C-alpha positions as CSV (number, residue, x, y, z in Angstrom):
1,M,15.4,13.8,7.1
2,Y,12.3,11.8,8.5
3,K,11.6,11.0,12.1
4,T,9.9,7.7,11.1
5,V,10.5,5.3,8.1
6,K,9.4,2.3,7.0
7,P,11.1,-0.3,4.5
8,T,9.2,-0.6,1.3
9,T,9.9,-3.0,-1.6
10,F,9.2,-2.4,-4.9
11,T,10.4,-3.2,-8.3
12,L,11.8,-0.8,-11.0
13,P,13.0,-1.6,-14.6
14,L,16.6,-2.6,-14.6
15,S,17.7,0.3,-16.7
16,L,16.0,2.7,-14.4
17,L,17.8,1.0,-11.3
18,E,21.1,1.3,-13.2
19,E,20.6,5.0,-13.7
20,L,19.4,5.3,-9.9
21,D,22.8,3.5,-9.2
22,A,25.0,5.9,-11.1
23,L,23.1,8.8,-9.6
24,S,23.7,7.5,-6.3
25,H,27.3,7.1,-6.7
26,E,27.6,10.4,-8.6
27,L,26.1,12.4,-5.8
28,G,27.2,10.4,-2.8
29,K,23.6,10.0,-1.7
30,K,21.5,7.0,-0.8
31,K,19.1,5.6,-3.1
32,S,16.3,5.8,-0.7
33,A,17.2,9.6,-0.5
34,I,17.1,9.9,-4.0
35,I,13.7,8.2,-4.6
36,S,12.3,10.2,-1.4
37,E,13.2,13.6,-3.0
38,A,11.9,12.2,-6.2
39,L,8.6,11.3,-4.7
40,E,8.1,14.6,-3.1
41,M,8.8,16.8,-6.1
42,Y,6.3,14.5,-8.2
43,M,3.7,14.7,-5.5
44,D,4.0,18.5,-5.6
45,Y,4.1,18.6,-9.2
46,Q,0.7,16.4,-9.3
47,D,-1.0,18.9,-6.5
48,V,-0.2,21.7,-8.8
49,Q,-1.6,19.9,-11.8
50,T,-4.9,19.1,-9.7
51,A,-5.4,22.8,-8.6
52,R,-5.1,23.8,-12.1
53,D,-7.6,21.3,-13.4
54,R,-10.0,22.5,-10.6
55,L,-9.3,26.1,-11.4
56,K,-9.8,25.3,-15.2
57,N,-13.6,23.6,-14.5
58,S,-14.5,26.1,-11.8
59,E,-17.2,28.2,-12.3
60,G,-15.2,31.2,-12.1
61,T,-13.6,33.3,-9.0
62,I,-15.3,35.6,-6.4
63,T,-13.8,38.7,-4.8
64,H,-12.2,38.8,-1.5
65,E,-15.4,40.8,-0.4
66,E,-17.5,38.1,-1.6
67,L,-15.8,35.3,0.1
68,L,-15.6,37.2,3.4
69,K,-19.7,37.9,3.1
70,E,-20.1,34.3,2.2
71,L,-18.2,33.2,5.6
72,G,-20.0,35.6,7.4
73,L,-17.1,37.9,8.2
């Protein structure tokens, strides 16, 4: 999965840890793999939210031709 890893320690609410244990057992996956997948999905979601916020707060859009002109292409 990853070429490099670093052991990391963090705390979780007991109820969340119990759910993680059950899911790990049910899926036959290591807890670290489940947490890694969940963090990747969360970070992707945050990227989309940031892009939406930036688009919403932008001053509008420009055409492809305008972009090329601005870039001198």
